[in-house]
C-alpha positions, -999 to +999 in steps of 0.1 A: +322+245+112+305+214+098+304+184+121+293+149+117+273+133+145+255+100+145+217+104+151+205+092+184+174+074+196+166+064+160+157+100+150+163+117+117+160+155+117+156+172+083+158+209+078+148+226+045+162+261+044+145+278+014+141+313+002+104+315+010+099+289+038+119+269+063+106+235+073+117+208+097+107+172+098+116+149+127+112+112+118+116+081+139+130+050+123+109+019+129+112-016+114+085-009+088+100+024+078+104+061+089+075+078+106+073+115+109+066+125+145+073+163+144+068+190+118+075+227+119+076+254+092+080+291+091+082+320+066+119+323+056+138+354+066+174+362+058+177+338+029+179+350-008+184+327-038+191+298-014+219+316+004+221+332+039+221+370+036+211+379+072+223+356+100+201+369+127+169+367+106+178+333+093+186+321+129+152+332+141+133+315+113+153+282+117+148+283+155+111+288+152+107+259+127+129+235+147+112+244+180+077+237+166+089+203+153+106+195+186+075+205+206+053+183+184+077+153+186+084+157+223+121+154+215+152+176+216+175+177+185+212+178+185+219+177+148+201+181+114+205+171+078+201+203+058+197+212+021+214+240+001+205+256-032+229+285-028+266+288-031+266+284-069+267+245-067+288+230-095+285+194-109+311+175-128+321+139-134+356+126-131+371+092-141+396+075-119+414+041-122+436+022-099+457-009-105+447-042-089+473-068-100+445-093-106+434-099-070+399-101-057+384-066-052+376-058-016+366-028+006+402-015+006+403-013-032+369+005-033+382+029-006+413+036-026+395+044-059+368+065-042+394+084-022+412+093-054+379+104-069+372+127-040+407+141-043+399+156-076+378+182-058+405+190-031+426+212-052+399+239-054+388+262-026+352+251-029+334+228-004+328+192-015+291+184-009+288+150-027+311+125-042+288+100-058+301+069-076+280+067-108+292+033-120+323+012-117+344-004-144+367-034-143+393-036-171+371-013-192+339-033-187+311-008-177+278-011-158+291-026-126+273-014-095+294-031-068+327-047-079+335-063-045+343-100-049+351-096-086+386-099-102+405-077-126+437-057-133+422-022-132+393-008-112+377+024-123+349+047-112+330+076-127+327+099-097+300+126-097+314+155-077+292+184-064+309+214-049+297+248-036+312+280-024+328+274+010+315+307+024+279+299+016+281+265+032+298+279+063+272+307+066+245+281+065+262+260+092+267+292+112+230+300+112+222+265+123+250+265+149+235+297+164+204+275+171+227+251+191+225+224+164+252+205+146+251+197+109+251+160+100+251+165+062+245+192+036+226+180+006+219+197-027+182+206-028+173+188-061+192+157-051+172+155-018+139+163-036+146+135-061+151+110-034+118+122-019+095+120-049+110+097-075+098+061-076+123+032-079+118+028-117+125+065-123+157+064-102+169+033-121+158+039-156+164+077-156+145+109-148+152+146-145+140+162-113+132+199-114+127+215-080+110+249-084+115+269-052+109+305-043+144+319-051+159+292-073+151+263-096+174+233-090+178+203-113+190+168-106+194+140-132+191+104-119+202+072-137+210+037-124+199+046-089+224+075-086+224+112-091+246+119-121+242+156-126+229+187-107+224+223-116+209+255-103+191+285-119+186+317-101+149+319-110+119+308-089+084+316-078+094+348-061+106+362-094+071+356-108+056+374-079+079+404-084+070+405-121+033+408-111+042+436-086+059+456-114+034+447-141+002+455-122+015+481-097+002+460-068+016+453-033+037+422-029+012+405-006-016+409-032+007+398-060+014+366-042-023+361-035-033+367-072-006+343-084-019+316-061-056+321-067-058+332-104-023+326-118-016+303-147+014+295-169-007+290-200-033+312-216-070+301-218-097+314-241-118+322-209-090+345-195-104+376-214-138+372-198-127+367-162-120+399-145-099+402-113-094+430-088-059+444-085-053+465-054-030+494-063+001+504-043-008+532-019-045+528-023-064+516+009-099+515-004-111+485-024-130+509-046-097+522-059-087+487-071-079+483-108-100+457-127-082+437-153-089+406-173-071+374-161-053+373-195-030+402-184-020+383-153-012+352-175+008+373-199+030+384-171+035+348-156+040+328-188+072+345-201+090+340-168+080+304-166+090+298-202+124+315-195+129+291-166+123+260-186+143+272-216+173+277-193+168+243-178+167+228-213+198+247-224+218+237-192+209+200-197+219+201-233+253+218-224+260+192-198+253+164-223+227+147-201+195+159-219+191+126-239+209+103-216+180+097-192+151+096-217+120+118-217+108+115-180+106+148-160+093+152-125+084+187-112+083+195-075+087+224-052+061+251-043+063+270-076+055+238-095+019+239-082+010+269-103-018+261-128-005+251-163+032+247-152+032+209-160+018+214-195+041+243-202+072+223-190+061+194-214+059+218-243+093+236-237+113+205-227+095+181-251+093+155-224+067+136-203+061+156-172+044+147-139+041+165-106+060+149-078+049+145-042+067+128-013+064+090-017+087+077+010+070+092+040+035+078+043+010+093+067+020+130+061-009+155+067-023+170+035-007+204+043+028+188+043+024+160+017+026+182-013+054+193-037+064+222-014+077+197+012+095+174-012+130+185-003+123+181+035+109+146+029+139+138+006+164+147+033+149+120+055+152+096+025+188+107+020+199+093+053+186+058+042+196+060+005+219+031-002+249+043-023+287+043-017+294+079-008+302+062+025+314+026+023+292+002+041+300-033+054+273-050+033+273-050-005+249-029-025+233-061-039+225-073-004+208-041+005+189-038-028+175-073-025+153-061+003+147-027-012+135+000+012+131-022+042+166-035+039+179+000+040+158+008+070+172-023+088+208-013+079+202+022+092+188+009+125+218-014+129+243+014+123+226+041+144+210+024+174 
């Protein structure tokens, strides 16, 4: 069962449950911003395509990652914010309006229209993960971020609803619960990753975040400071590794090693001249290894990566958000680090692409400051992100005036 508990002692605990790794960050909120004081990560067991498939194995991996972070931080956790890329997450936008009778708009009016927006997801058996107001209207006038204090006859909101299969969310909570931890929030992976790696201009002006994990590739589209669309594709870095296993008849561990050391998503003229050793399944001696040009490895990797980006392009076009946020794409996640991925993404998507690393948690060690830890860093940022999924006593304009530091101060006041 999901529970909501306030963090104590100014701590934020973020748990990234992925298909290939599980990571935990413990951050302490300080006046100048969050500071990571504990980190733990383990190879993921019992998770496939972002969903729990073996409770005992998942529990062991989660417990090891959390225990390592607790030991480093010298703190004991009671609850975590966790991501999900499983459960077939679905994203849709609904429009809701309520009558005002011309009076000044206050918190009660916002609560009423947001409640009606959330109610649109209640008639299904799916679990509501996010209800994000992506812009208000007053008497048809658009582009209003915070309508409180304004006047009108009708208040409307475009509500971005993200749902997932209830069973998958409950299984995730059950695995965490077996580690004697409660769940503060469940956040769609790409949404969290976007908050972790996108700069303020990208959040406001528009960008597409593609989080390339081991078992899934998740997508989040941001505009006006809000997430307006999310999606998930059941392809990731592990599928590339499996293609290498089948194509070169090599053990899984060697396929992963070759992908990391020699793999590329784009062919190069030098690939024919570079020869790599490919240990064969069932052969113990190095002398029995097959010797193949690097071009064969590239010819296995490139089609799978092209397929992934073509699916992303098609999904964005179907959702009608492909052109809404311009040509900015940010890649993150462990699989995005493969050589040539950025250039291939630019060619297939016809957009400007950069590689995203955590930008809101300064001071991370090199091993944990890369794209593979973007989601975990973004979960910390999620707890501070100023939007109206939960109504706050201050207006959005008040918080945005001070930017990041204002959000930190607001969090400290509410949680300490």
